[in-house]
MIMISE-355308 format. One line per 5 residues: number of its first residue (from 1); their letters; for each residue y, z, x of C-alpha. Coordinates in steps of 0.1 Angstrom, whole numbers, plus 5000, padded with zeros to 4 digits. Layout:
N
NUM = A = Y,Z,X | ...
END
This chain:
801
1 = MEACL = 5144,4723,4848 | 5142,4737,4883 | 5144,4773,4871 | 5118,4766,4844 | 5094,4751,4870
6 = IESIT = 5099,4780,4894 | 5092,4805,4867 | 5061,4787,4857 | 5049,4785,4893 | 5055,4822,4899
11 = TSLSL = 5036,4830,4867 | 5007,4809,4877 | 5006,4825,4912 | 5007,4860,4896 | 4978,4850,4873
16 = YMYRN = 4958,4834,4902 | 4959,4800,4887 | 4964,4783,4920 | 4955,4748,4910 | 4981,4748,4882
21 = AIFLC = 5007,4763,4906 | 5000,4736,4931 | 5004,4708,4905 | 5037,4722,4892 | 5051,4730,4926
26 = ERLYA = 5044,4694,4937 | 5065,4682,4907 | 5092,4707,4917 | 5095,4695,4952 | 5094,4659,4942
31 = EFPSE = 5123,4665,4918 | 5143,4690,4938 | 5134,4686,4975 | 5146,4717,4995 | 5132,4740,5021
36 = SNLHL = 5129,4769,4997 | 5109,4747,4973 | 5089,4735,5002 | 5081,4771,5012 | 5070,4777,4976
41 = LATCY = 5046,4747,4978 | 5032,4759,5011 | 5026,4794,4995 | 5006,4777,4968 | 4985,4759,4994
46 = FRSNQ = 4980,4790,5015 | 4969,4812,4986 | 4945,4786,4975 | 4927,4788,5009 | 4942,4755,5022
51 = PYRAY = 4961,4767,5053 | 4959,4732,5069 | 4981,4718,5041 | 5006,4745,5045 | 5006,4739,5082
56 = HILKG = 5013,4702,5077 | 5043,4705,5054 | 5059,4735,5072 | 5058,4721,5107 | 5094,4720,5120
61 = TKLGQ = 5110,4742,5093 | 5137,4767,5103 | 5138,4791,5074 | 5125,4825,5084 | 5101,4828,5055
66 = SRYLF = 5088,4793,5063 | 5083,4801,5099 | 5063,4832,5090 | 5041,4813,5066 | 5036,4786,5092
71 = ALACY = 5025,4812,5117 | 5000,4826,5092 | 4986,4791,5087 | 4984,4785,5125 | 4966,4819,5129
76 = DMGNL = 4940,4811,5103 | 4934,4777,5119 | 4931,4793,5154 | 4963,4778,5168 | 4976,4810,5183
81 = VEAEN = 5001,4794,5206 | 5019,4776,5178 | 5018,4807,5157 | 5035,4827,5184 | 5061,4799,5190
86 = ALLPH = 5069,4799,5152 | 5076,4836,5152 | 5094,4837,5186 | 5110,4803,5192 | 5114,4796,5230
91 = GEPGA = 5148,4779,5225 | 5162,4808,5205 | 5158,4840,5226 | 5179,4860,5201 | 5161,4849,5170
96 = EVPNG = 5147,4877,5148 | 5111,4879,5140 | 5107,4870,5103 | 5096,4896,5078 | 5101,4925,5103
101 = AAGYF = 5070,4947,5105 | 5047,4920,5091 | 5059,4894,5117 | 5054,4919,5146 | 5019,4927,5133
106 = ILGLI = 5010,4890,5135 | 5024,4888,5170 | 5003,4918,5180 | 4972,4902,5167 | 4980,4870,5187
111 = CRYTD = 4986,4890,5219 | 4954,4910,5214 | 4932,4879,5211 | 4949,4863,5241 | 4941,4892,5264
116 = RRQAA = 4977,4906,5265 | 4970,4942,5257 | 5004,4957,5267 | 5023,4931,5247 | 5000,4937,5217
121 = IGHFT = 5006,4974,5219 | 5044,4968,5220 | 5043,4946,5189 | 5021,4969,5169 | 5043,4998,5179
126 = QALTL = 5074,4979,5167 | 5057,4971,5134 | 5048,5007,5129 | 5083,5018,5138 | 5098,4995,5112
131 = DPFSW = 5073,5004,5086 | 5056,5038,5090 | 5031,5029,5062 | 5018,4999,5081 | 4982,5012,5084
136 = SAYEQ = 4969,4979,5098 | 4992,4982,5128 | 4980,5018,5133 | 4944,5006,5132 | 4951,4980,5159
141 = LCFLG = 4967,5006,5181 | 4937,5027,5178 | 4914,4998,5185 | 4933,4991,5217 | 4931,5027,5228
146 = AEEDA = 4968,5033,5226 | 4962,5069,5215 | 4996,5083,5226 | 5016,5056,5209 | 4996,5059,5177
151 = SLLYG = 4998,5097,5176 | 5036,5097,5182 | 5043,5071,5155 | 5023,5090,5129 | 5034,5124,5141
156 = EMAVL = 5067,5143,5140 | 5087,5113,5148 | 5079,5096,5115 | 5086,5129,5096 | 5120,5133,5113
161 = HLQRQ = 5128,5097,5105 | 5121,5102,5068 | 5140,5135,5067 | 5169,5117,5083 | 5168,5092,5056
166 = QVQCD = 5169,5120,5030 | 5200,5135,5046 | 5217,5101,5046 | 5207,5096,5010 | 5223,5130,5001
171 = LRSQH = 5255,5122,5020 | 5258,5088,5003 | 5253,5105,4969 | 5280,5131,4976 | 5303,5104,4989
176 = SAEID = 5298,5083,4958 | 5304,5113,4937 | 5337,5120,4954 | 5347,5084,4949 | 5338,5085,4912
181 = NSDVP = 5357,5118,4907 | 5388,5103,4924 | 5387,5071,4904 | 5379,5084,4869 | 5412,5092,4851
186 = CGIQS = 5396,5109,4821 | 5405,5145,4829 | 5378,5151,4855 | 5401,5157,4884 | 5433,5144,4869
191 = NKSPY = 5455,5157,4841 | 5466,5123,4830 | 5457,5112,4795 | 5429,5087,4793 | 5450,5068,4768
196 = SADGS = 5482,5066,4787 | 5495,5036,4805 | 5482,5049,4839 | 5446,5054,4827 | 5434,5028,4802
201 = PRQTK = 5401,5031,4785 | 5390,4999,4802 | 5395,5015,4836 | 5377,5046,4824 | 5346,5028,4813
206 = SNTLG = 5344,5004,4842 | 5347,5032,4868 | 5325,5057,4852 | 5297,5040,4833 | 5293,5012,4858
211 = DLWPN = 5290,5036,4887 | 5265,5058,4869 | 5241,5030,4859 | 5245,5000,4882 | 5219,4980,4863
216 = PMNAA = 5226,4943,4855 | 5211,4948,4820 | 5239,4973,4812 | 5266,4948,4820 | 5265,4937,4784
221 = MLTGV = 5277,4971,4773 | 5306,4972,4797 | 5332,4950,4779 | 5369,4957,4779 | 5389,4970,4750
226 = SGVHT = 5403,4936,4743 | 5368,4921,4739 | 5368,4902,4772 | 5338,4909,4793 | 5344,4930,4824
231 = PFEGG = 5316,4924,4849 | 5305,4947,4877 | 5321,4946,4910 | 5303,4923,4934 | 5299,4895,4908
236 = MPSYA = 5269,4910,4890 | 5259,4886,4863 | 5264,4896,4827 | 5237,4897,4800 | 5246,4895,4763
241 = TPSPS = 5226,4915,4740 | 5210,4893,4713 | 5220,4894,4677 | 5200,4917,4654 | 5189,4886,4635
246 = MMQIP = 5171,4873,4666 | 5151,4904,4673 | 5131,4930,4654 | 5152,4961,4644 | 5135,4994,4650
251 = SGTTA = 5128,5014,4620 | 5123,5049,4633 | 5148,5077,4631 | 5163,5087,4665 | 5188,5113,4677
256 = LSRSM = 5213,5099,4701 | 5231,5129,4714 | 5236,5164,4701 | 5266,5168,4723 | 5288,5144,4704
261 = HGIIS = 5299,5172,4680 | 5295,5154,4647 | 5302,5118,4657 | 5266,5109,4651 | 5241,5131,4633
266 = STSGL = 5209,5137,4653 | 5187,5139,4623 | 5201,5109,4603 | 5184,5077,4593 | 5190,5041,4602
271 = IGVSS = 5215,5014,4593 | 5207,4977,4600 | 5232,4949,4598 | 5223,4913,4601 | 5252,4887,4602
276 = HSQPQ = 5246,4850,4600 | 5282,4840,4608 | 5286,4821,4640 | 5313,4829,4666 | 5342,4805,4670
281 = AGDIS = 5357,4797,4704 | 5390,4814,4710 | 5388,4840,4683 | 5415,4866,4687 | 5403,4901,4690
286 = PKGGV = 5420,4930,4671 | 5438,4941,4702 | 5452,4908,4713 | 5423,4898,4736 | 5404,4865,4735
291 = NAPGQ = 5367,4866,4730 | 5346,4843,4752 | 5327,4818,4731 | 5295,4833,4719 | 5303,4867,4734
296 = PQRRK = 5294,4895,4710 | 5320,4921,4700 | 5317,4958,4708 | 5300,4980,4682 | 5323,5004,4662
301 = VLDEG = 5311,5037,4648 | 5329,5061,4625 | 5319,5095,4617 | 5307,5098,4581 | 5324,5131,4574
306 = KLRKS = 5358,5119,4587 | 5353,5086,4569 | 5349,5103,4536 | 5379,5126,4543 | 5401,5097,4551
311 = IRSPS = 5390,5077,4520 | 5396,5105,4496 | 5431,5111,4510 | 5456,5089,4491 | 5481,5091,4518
316 = TRAAY = 5458,5077,4544 | 5438,5052,4524 | 5463,5024,4530 | 5465,5032,4567 | 5428,5034,4569
321 = SQVSG = 5424,4999,4554 | 5449,4985,4579 | 5431,5002,4609 | 5396,4994,4597 | 5406,4958,4592
326 = RLFSD = 5416,4956,4629 | 5385,4976,4640 | 5360,4956,4621 | 5374,4920,4621 | 5345,4906,4640
331 = AVPRR = 5336,4870,4633 | 5306,4870,4657 | 5270,4882,4654 | 5269,4919,4660 | 5250,4935,4689
336 = STRLS = 5236,4963,4669 | 5227,4972,4634 | 5254,4998,4632 | 5284,4974,4630 | 5299,4971,4596
341 = ADSAL = 5280,4995,4575 | 5307,5022,4576 | 5335,4998,4567 | 5315,4980,4539 | 5304,5011,4520
346 = TSGQL = 5327,5034,4501 | 5319,5070,4497 | 5302,5063,4463 | 5281,5036,4479 | 5271,5059,4507
351 = SAVAC = 5258,5084,4482 | 5239,5056,4464 | 5224,5043,4496 | 5214,5078,4507 | 5195,5082,4474
356 = SGSVT = 5179,5048,4472 | 5170,5043,4508 | 5180,5007,4512 | 5205,4982,4498 | 5215,4946,4502
361 = TAASS = 5252,4937,4495 | 5274,4907,4500 | 5306,4913,4520 | 5334,4890,4512 | 5364,4885,4534
366 = GGNGS = 5394,4905,4522 | 5431,4907,4529 | 5425,4934,4555 | 5412,4909,4580 | 5376,4919,4580
371 = GYSSG = 5367,4884,4591 | 5335,4879,4570 | 5331,4847,4551 | 5319,4848,4515 | 5285,4834,4525
376 = SQVTT = 5277,4861,4551 | 5250,4885,4541 | 5250,4921,4552 | 5216,4938,4550 | 5216,4975,4553
381 = GVSTS = 5184,4995,4557 | 5189,5033,4555 | 5165,5060,4562 | 5175,5094,4550 | 5172,5129,4564
386 = RGGSL = 5173,5162,4545 | 5211,5163,4547 | 5214,5127,4535 | 5236,5117,4565 | 5236,5083,4581
391 = ATPRS = 5227,5076,4617 | 5228,5046,4640 | 5196,5032,4654 | 5186,5037,4690 | 5194,5006,4711
396 = SFSRK = 5169,4988,4733 | 5181,5009,4762 | 5182,5047,4755 | 5215,5053,4773 | 5230,5021,4759
401 = GLTTA = 5234,5035,4724 | 5252,5067,4735 | 5275,5048,4758 | 5285,5024,4731 | 5291,5052,4706
406 = MESNI = 5315,5069,4731 | 5332,5035,4737 | 5336,5030,4700 | 5353,5064,4695 | 5377,5056,4724
411 = DEVTA = 5385,5022,4708 | 5390,5038,4674 | 5416,5063,4687 | 5433,5036,4707 | 5436,5014,4677
416 = VRRSG = 5451,5043,4656 | 5477,5050,4683 | 5487,5014,4685 | 5491,5012,4647 | 5516,5040,4649
421 = ETLEE = 5496,5065,4630 | 5486,5099,4643 | 5452,5114,4644 | 5461,5141,4620 | 5473,5116,4594
426 = LGFDE = 5439,5099,4594 | 5420,5131,4593 | 5410,5133,4629 | 5419,5166,4646 | 5428,5162,4683
431 = GGGSI = 5423,5198,4690 | 5388,5203,4677 | 5378,5172,4658 | 5348,5150,4663 | 5366,5126,4687
436 = SRRMI = 5391,5149,4703 | 5404,5139,4738 | 5390,5171,4753 | 5356,5164,4740 | 5356,5129,4754
441 = DDDIQ = 5369,5142,4787 | 5341,5168,4788 | 5315,5143,4779 | 5325,5118,4806 | 5327,5146,4831
446 = TRTRS = 5292,5158,4822 | 5279,5122,4824 | 5294,5117,4858 | 5279,5149,4872 | 5245,5143,4856
451 = GVSGV = 5245,5107,4868 | 5253,5117,4904 | 5228,5145,4903 | 5202,5121,4888 | 5208,5096,4916
456 = TSRGK = 5205,5123,4942 | 5174,5138,4926 | 5158,5103,4924 | 5165,5098,4961 | 5151,5131,4970
461 = RTVEG = 5120,5125,4950 | 5115,5092,4967 | 5118,5106,5001 | 5096,5136,4992 | 5070,5112,4979
466 = AIELL = 5072,5092,5012 | 5067,5124,5032 | 5038,5133,5010 | 5022,5099,5016 | 5029,5101,5053
471 = SLLRT = 5011,5135,5054 | 4980,5119,5038 | 4982,5090,5063 | 4985,5114,5092 | 4953,5131,5082
476 = LGEGF = 4935,5098,5078 | 4951,5085,5110 | 4941,5116,5129 | 4904,5112,5120 | 4905,5075,5127
481 = RHLCM = 4922,5079,5160 | 4896,5105,5171 | 4868,5082,5160 | 4883,5052,5180 | 4885,5074,5210
486 = YRCQE = 4849,5085,5204 | 4857,5122,5198 | 4834,5123,5169 | 4834,5160,5162 | 4871,5161,5160
491 = ALQAF = 4871,5131,5137 | 4847,5148,5114 | 4869,5179,5113 | 4900,5158,5105 | 4882,5140,5077
496 = MKLPQ = 4871,5173,5062 | 4908,5182,5057 | 4911,5155,5031 | 4910,5164,4994 | 4877,5157,4978
501 = HHYAT = 4889,5127,4958 | 4900,5111,4990 | 4870,5121,5011 | 4846,5107,4985 | 4858,5072,4989
506 = GWVLC = 4839,5043,5005 | 4862,5039,5035 | 4862,5076,5045 | 4825,5079,5041 | 4819,5049,5063
511 = QVGRA = 4840,5064,5090 | 4821,5096,5087 | 4788,5077,5089 | 4801,5059,5121 | 4809,5093,5136
516 = YFEMV = 4774,5106,5130 | 4760,5073,5143 | 4779,5077,5176 | 4766,5113,5178 | 4731,5099,5174
521 = DYPEA = 4727,5120,5143 | 4709,5093,5123 | 4699,5114,5092 | 4735,5125,5086 | 4747,5090,5092
526 = EHSFS = 4723,5076,5067 | 4734,5102,5041 | 4771,5093,5046 | 4764,5055,5044 | 4742,5058,5014
531 = WAHHI = 4768,5079,4996 | 4795,5053,5005 | 4772,5026,4992 | 4767,5045,4959 | 4804,5049,4954
536 = APCCV = 4814,5014,4964 | 4782,4993,4959 | 4800,4960,4964 | 4817,4969,4997 | 4799,4954,5027
541 = EGSDV = 4822,4969,5053 | 4801,4993,5075 | 4768,4978,5063 | 4761,4964,5098 | 4762,4999,5113
546 = YSTVL = 4742,5013,5083 | 4715,4987,5090 | 4713,4998,5127 | 4709,5034,5115 | 4680,5024,5093
551 = YHMKK = 4666,5003,5122 | 4665,5034,5145 | 4650,5055,5118 | 4623,5029,5112 | 4630,5027,5075
556 = EVELS = 4618,4991,5069 | 4619,4992,5031 | 4654,5005,5029 | 4665,4980,5055 | 4650,4951,5037
561 = YLAQE = 4666,4961,5004 | 4700,4965,5021 | 4697,4930,5036 | 4689,4914,5003 | 4717,4933,4985
566 = TIAID = 4744,4925,5010 | 4735,4888,5010 | 4736,4887,4972 | 4770,4904,4972 | 4788,4884,4998
571 = RLSPQ = 4771,4855,5017 | 4803,4848,5036 | 4807,4882,5052 | 4795,4886,5088 | 4783,4921,5080
576 = AWCVM = 4757,4907,5056 | 4741,4884,5082 | 4741,4912,5107 | 4721,4933,5083 | 4697,4904,5078
581 = GNCFS = 4693,4900,5116 | 4685,4937,5120 | 4659,4934,5093 | 4641,4905,5112 | 4646,4922,5146
586 = FQKDH = 4628,4952,5132 | 4598,4929,5124 | 4599,4916,5160 | 4610,4882,5148 | 4637,4879,5175
591 = EAALK = 4643,4841,5171 | 4651,4845,5134 | 4672,4875,5140 | 4692,4856,5166 | 4699,4828,5141
596 = FFQRA = 4713,4853,5116 | 4735,4869,5142 | 4748,4835,5152 | 4755,4827,5116 | 4776,4859,5114
601 = LQLDP = 4796,4845,5144 | 4802,4812,5127 | 4818,4831,5098 | 4839,4853,5121 | 4840,4844,5158
606 = HFTYA = 4859,4877,5165 | 4832,4899,5151 | 4824,4918,5182 | 4793,4936,5171 | 4775,4903,5163
611 = HTLCG = 4780,4892,5200 | 4764,4925,5211 | 4735,4922,5187 | 4729,4887,5201 | 4727,4901,5235
616 = HEFIA = 4701,4927,5225 | 4679,4899,5210 | 4682,4879,5242 | 4671,4909,5262 | 4641,4913,5239
621 = MEDFD = 4633,4876,5246 | 4637,4881,5284 | 4666,4857,5284 | 4690,4876,5306 | 4715,4849,5313
626 = EAIAS = 4722,4843,5276 | 4723,4880,5271 | 4749,4884,5298 | 4770,4856,5282 | 4768,4873,5248
631 = YRNAI = 4779,4907,5262 | 4808,4891,5281 | 4820,4874,5249 | 4820,4907,5232 | 4840,4923,5260
636 = RIDPR = 4865,4894,5260 | 4872,4900,5223 | 4873,4938,5226 | 4874,4953,5261 | 4868,4988,5246
641 = HYNAW = 4834,4978,5230 | 4813,5001,5252 | 4780,4987,5238 | 4786,4955,5256 | 4793,4972,5289
646 = YGLGT = 4761,4993,5284 | 4741,4961,5277 | 4753,4945,5309 | 4743,4977,5328 | 4708,4977,5314
651 = IYFRQ = 4703,4941,5324 | 4714,4948,5360 | 4693,4979,5361 | 4662,4960,5350 | 4670,4934,5376
656 = EKFEF = 4673,4963,5401 | 4709,4954,5408 | 4718,4991,5408 | 4754,4987,5422 | 4763,4963,5393
661 = AEYHF = 4745,4986,5369 | 4764,5016,5381 | 4797,4997,5377 | 4791,4987,5341 | 4777,5021,5331
666 = RRALL = 4808,5037,5345 | 4830,5013,5325 | 4812,5022,5294 | 4814,5059,5301 | 4852,5056,5306
671 = INNRS = 4854,5044,5270 | 4830,5068,5255 | 4828,5098,5278 | 4808,5120,5254 | 4778,5097,5251
676 = SVLQC = 4747,5114,5262 | 4729,5080,5266 | 4756,5066,5288 | 4756,5097,5310 | 4718,5095,5313
681 = YLGMA = 4718,5059,5323 | 4745,5063,5348 | 4725,5092,5363 | 4695,5069,5365 | 4715,5043,5384
686 = LHALK = 4728,5069,5408 | 4693,5082,5413 | 4681,5047,5422 | 4710,5046,5447 | 4697,5078,5463
691 = MNGEA = 4728,5098,5450 | 4707,5126,5435 | 4734,5153,5435 | 4758,5134,5413 | 4729,5121,5393
696 = LKLLE = 4718,5157,5385 | 4753,5166,5374 | 4755,5137,5350 | 4720,5145,5336 | 4730,5181,5330
701 = QAIIA = 4761,5169,5312 | 4740,5146,5291 | 4717,5175,5281 | 4746,5196,5271 | 4762,5167,5251
706 = DPKNP = 4730,5162,5231 | 4703,5188,5234 | 4680,5168,5211 | 4680,5138,5234 | 4647,5140,5255
711 = LPKYQ = 4657,5112,5279 | 4681,5132,5301 | 4656,5161,5305 | 4629,5136,5315 | 4651,5119,5340
716 = KANVL = 4663,5153,5354 | 4626,5162,5360 | 4621,5129,5377 | 4651,5135,5400 | 4638,5171,5408
721 = MSEER = 4604,5157,5416 | 4619,5132,5440 | 4636,5161,5458 | 4602,5179,5459 | 4614,5207,5436
726 = YDDAL = 4581,5206,5417 | 4584,5240,5400 | 4618,5233,5386 | 4606,5199,5375 | 4575,5213,5358
731 = AELMQ = 4595,5239,5340 | 4618,5212,5327 | 4589,5192,5315 | 4573,5222,5297 | 4605,5226,5277
736 = LKDVA = 4606,5189,5270 | 4570,5189,5258 | 4580,5212,5229 | 4609,5188,5219 | 4588,5155,5222
741 = PRESS = 4551,5165,5219 | 4539,5130,5214 | 4556,5113,5243 | 4529,5101,5267 | 4553,5096,5297
746 = VFFLM = 4560,5134,5296 | 4524,5143,5301 | 4519,5116,5327 | 4547,5130,5348 | 4534,5165,5344
751 = GKICK = 4500,5153,5356 | 4516,5138,5387 | 4535,5170,5395 | 4502,5191,5390 | 4485,5168,5415
756 = RLNMP = 4513,5174,5440 | 4509,5211,5434 | 4471,5209,5441 | 4461,5215,5405 | 4437,5187,5398
761 = EQALH = 4422,5201,5366 | 4456,5205,5350 | 4466,5171,5363 | 4435,5155,5347 | 4441,5173,5314
766 = NFCVA = 4477,5159,5313 | 4465,5124,5322 | 4439,5125,5294 | 4465,5137,5268 | 4489,5109,5279
771 = LDLKP = 4461,5084,5274 | 4452,5097,5240 | 4488,5093,5227 | 4483,5055,5227 | 4509,5044,5253
776 = SAADV = 4518,5007,5259 | 4494,4985,5278 | 4513,4987,5310 | 4513,5025,5308 | 4476,5026,5300
781 = NMIKT = 4468,5008,5333 | 4490,5032,5352 | 4474,5063,5337 | 4439,5050,5344 | 4448,5042,5380
786 = AIEKL = 4461,5077,5384 | 4429,5092,5370 | 4408,5071,5394 | 4429,5083,5424 | 4432,5119,5413
791 = HVPDE = 4414,5132,5444 | 4431,5108,5468 | 4460,5125,5487 | 4494,5111,5479 | 4500,5102,5515
796 = LEEES = 4469,5079,5516 | 4479,5065,5482 | 4513,5055,5495 | 4499,5040,5526 | 4475,5019,5506
801 = L = 4504,5007,5485
END
């Protein structure tokens, strides 16, 4: 009952029928209370999105798997301290972390969200060391900025580790081959006869076939000569092959092996035997062994040509009857359809069967000890080939039939020797016959070598496949690592190395879009995100950044459509509500946008970008205190989120707290040192602090980083003007006018410089152009005041102020 329940529960879980699995597992634990069954019940609860129930029943368990599942439930519920204690018990300092790499990954997440960066890096590194394909651990290392650790673990170290595994695999294969060659007495390395007292056929089969195919399903084939089952070493359970009457017999013609030299014809038909006689406990086998109750006998196969030869020879017919009686005295259901056809049919019947195609005959028990009752039916289905020869059907395992055929020949020769007859008397030539000792020795030797080489080649293919997968992950990891370190150009180059079928996937295209977004190349970012959305339309990952791109490009229709689509796809994803918030923020409805961003935080409190977007909305609403709180929450979750550091800097800059602004801009620039915007704002803060030399250096770096960004050029002209370098400032603005021809602030600053250079007409012209470009209301008042005081010297203007 317990095994049946467990199987049903496992099936229900695999079919996602969680309610059925919970019901059955509750019955299981009520009937058979144990910690393993309790863990299975908790698994059902956890997979059905009920972590609180799993937490309740697993509290206090000691099993490693139960501790791991308990930690997962605690993590989902937010109980990070209990989750860590479950994975690393305080009272057991030497206790191993359950589930290896997965356990260390959970520990890394716990340490990350409890502000223990170095401990988190250590746990993620350990997880990636144990499992080189743990991509999630690699992602977390990149998020934490542990570039060196991530690059080493996905670099040459991992390749050397896999190559070392391949060398060890080869050495183990060679060692096992040496052991097999030393143990097999069938003429491979020894000159002893396989049928002598020192090397019995039982030892031959158990040492050779069992080592070549260590599969529990093959244990049914490896039975001793006496009929008693010989299991694998290590207590591997045995599996009995069902009777042909219990299963459908294949009807196609198959060729077992062309190397058997006439034992079985490769182009023959099919013989099917179905016995209804039941086995009796304690039946004596032909060789003195006792059959286990219900244990099927081994299949026996005779070559058709040798069979006819022996039947036609009068001197050997009696001996053949005696031998065949011992060989075919099975009173149990046969394992295959090839069992008694050869002994039941005479040469005349063979010819008749070959012509007619199928025959049903009744086999009665004779004095030769055949062991069939008079009521047993033998049904023989024969399919013919051009030569009219008979063939045995392929077994349910392809190598099983060939193995059993070879075993049958060994048993046949052994039975003949025990009966006192020679092979020559029965028509079997030891020197070149179909079952000669040399042929069997060669066949076993070939099987041993091919089996060892097959194991070695499989091991090599596995390691080669792992190295190939690692190579792909290294390329993906290289691009992702560069992107997390905000080296966007290098990230794009790394992703371009991918094959087209990997590049044109949703995840890769979203990373490419993020790279272009960080480079402030919004058209290319939109192209990548739209491509990713076309390939994976139901994936909402990256849609929050995509909406920000559309926001900056002022594409209201596309942004509104994206918001409706993401909400329709997944209302429980924080990305969808961030898209909706950006849509309302574009329409200047900041209160509604703030509600949507807060809804995203309800769904995922660790979604950093939502905290930052809330801060932006609070700034737009002039609520600086709440904006500062939102940015600090984002930094607490992810200290490398430079957008939050930048937001705090802008608040302090607007509040004219330039020292605080400089500090936060520098922190943001340490994270993303290639950002033209951050370099520009830090230069502005330094200029406000009268540090014009350093400010000019940063502004020049910002211009080089992004020549299309007009803000650094404008601020550079402003700094040059403050240093009374009017000609240089005017030249900078003339270049900027070509880049941003509709920017009113540029013409306004040019007018002020022309006034300082005693060029009132040009100053008035620039002021009028600035006024025609429809600036904001505050700028309109400034421009009109400047026009009114055009002929007033700057010294008198400053005194009046």
